[in-house]
N, C-alpha and C positions, 0 to 999 in steps of 0.2 A: 504494500500500500504506500502510495506517495503522500507522506504526511505534510510536505510543503504545500501541495495543492489543497489538501483538506484544511490546513490552517489558514490558507489564503481565503477559502470559501467561508470559514467560520468567522474570520475578521470582518466579513461583509454582512453577517447576520445580526439581527437585533438581539438584545438581551433576552427578550421573551422567546424568540426562536431558539436561542442557545439553551434556555431552560427546558423547553419542550424536547429538544434533542437529547439533553442529559437524562430526562425522564425515560425517553424511549430506549436509550442505551442501557440504563439501569434495569429496565424490564427484560431486555434481551439477555443481559449478563446473568440475571437471576433465573433464567429458564433451566430446568433440571438437566437437560441434555448438555448444556455448556458446563455446568458444575461437574457433572459426572465424567465428562470427557477429560477434564483436568484432574479431578480427584482420582480417577482410575490409574493415572500415570505417577501418582505419588505414593511413597511408603514412609512410615515412621522411621526416623533416623536419617533420611535422605537429605543431602545438601542441595539446596535450590537457590536460584536467584529470583529476587522479587523487585518490583519497581517501587521506589520510594518517591512519591510525587512531590514531597516537600523538598527533597534534595535534588530532584530531577535526575536521578541516577539509579542504577541497579545496585542491589546489596545482596550479600550472601546470608543464608539462614539455614537452620536445620529444622526439619519437620518434627514436631513433638507429638502432635495429635491431629487426626483428621476428623472434623466434625461435619455436620450436615451441610452447612453453607459456608463454613470458614475453616481455615487451618490454623492451628496454634503452632507458632514457630519461635525459634530462638535466634535473634539476630547475632551473627557471629562476631561482629565488631563491637557492638554496644553491650552484648550479653543480656539484652532485654527480651522479654517474651511478648509476642504480638499475636493477636487474632487478626487474620487478614483474609480478605475475600480470595477465593481460588483464582479469580481472573487476574489478580495482581502478580501471580507466580508465573515466571517466564519458563514454561515447560519446553518450549521450542527453541530456546536460546536465541531469541530474536534480538536484533540490535536495538538497544533502548534509546539511543540518541536520535532525536528528531532534528534534522538539519533544515533550517528555514533558509529560504533564498532571500537574504537581506542585502541591500545595496552596500552598506558599510557597517563595520563593527560586527558584533555577534548577536544572534537572536536569543530570546529568553529561553528557548528550548535547546539551545546549543551549549548552555553553561550549567555546570554542576558544582555543588559545594565541594571544596577541596581542590578544584582546578587552579592552575597557575595561569594568570592572565596579565596582560600588560595594557598600558594606556599612556597617553601623553598628558602631563598635568598642565595647569594654567601657565606655568613658566616655561613651557615647551620642553620639559625634561621627561625622558622616558622612565616610567615607573613600572614595577611589576609586583604582584602580590597573590596571595592565596584567597580564594573565594570563601568568605565566612557565611554569607547570607544572600539569598536571592529575594529581591524586592520586586514589586510590580514593574517599575520603570528603571531601577538601578540595581547594581550589585554592590555589596559591602565587601571590600578587599582589605586584607591585612598586609600592609606594605612596610616591612621592617617592624617598627613599633606603632606606627600610625594606622588608623582606619580611614579608608576613603570610600565615599559613595560615588560610583561612576555609572553613567548611563550606558546601556548595552551598546549603543551606536559607537561609543568611543573605545570599546574593548577589542583586543586582538589576542590571539594565541601567542604564548611565549615559547620560542624554540631554543634560545640560548640558555643552557643550564646554569650559567653564571648569574643570570638575572633572577633566579629564584630567591636570592637573599632578600629581595624586597627593596633594596636601596636604589638610588639613581644609577643608571647604567649609561654612561656617555659613549658616544660612537668610538672614541679613541680607546676606552676601556674594553669595548667589545672586540675591537681588532686585536688588542694586546692579549685578551683572554683566549681568543681563538688561536693566537700564535704560540701559546704555551703548550708544552708537550703533555 
């Protein structure tokens, strides 16, 4: 499924149309055949990946219990137990990243908590940092010891591993860093 096309169509819908769509999707997901199709592929103790919509990323978990409409899982990173809908479990190992076709910057669905991203600050200095939080219009980044709120349109992926420290990375520093063995 091309999520870029779906997202583009959804952006043109009214709030009421989106609400109706969500209700229709919820009804389809709750149909017994969908639940059983996923539930039949799970076993207690199995390690699975699920989609965490708050982090916009896939996470690993262990199945603890299979219930009628939900699975009880243990998140392997946080060690917290969650009851989650079967539809959120990625049994087909599908790519969880949604790549929007955005003219500049990154789209909301292309960014996940923990990603290292860069931007150019008000003083035209290149900065990079780790994503702490995803907001509606901005991302909260930890750059060194400072927190920055940056609009998605100003973000870019960081390729240089030296930039992960979060401090300013001048062009000369990047050239010198790449020249080091």
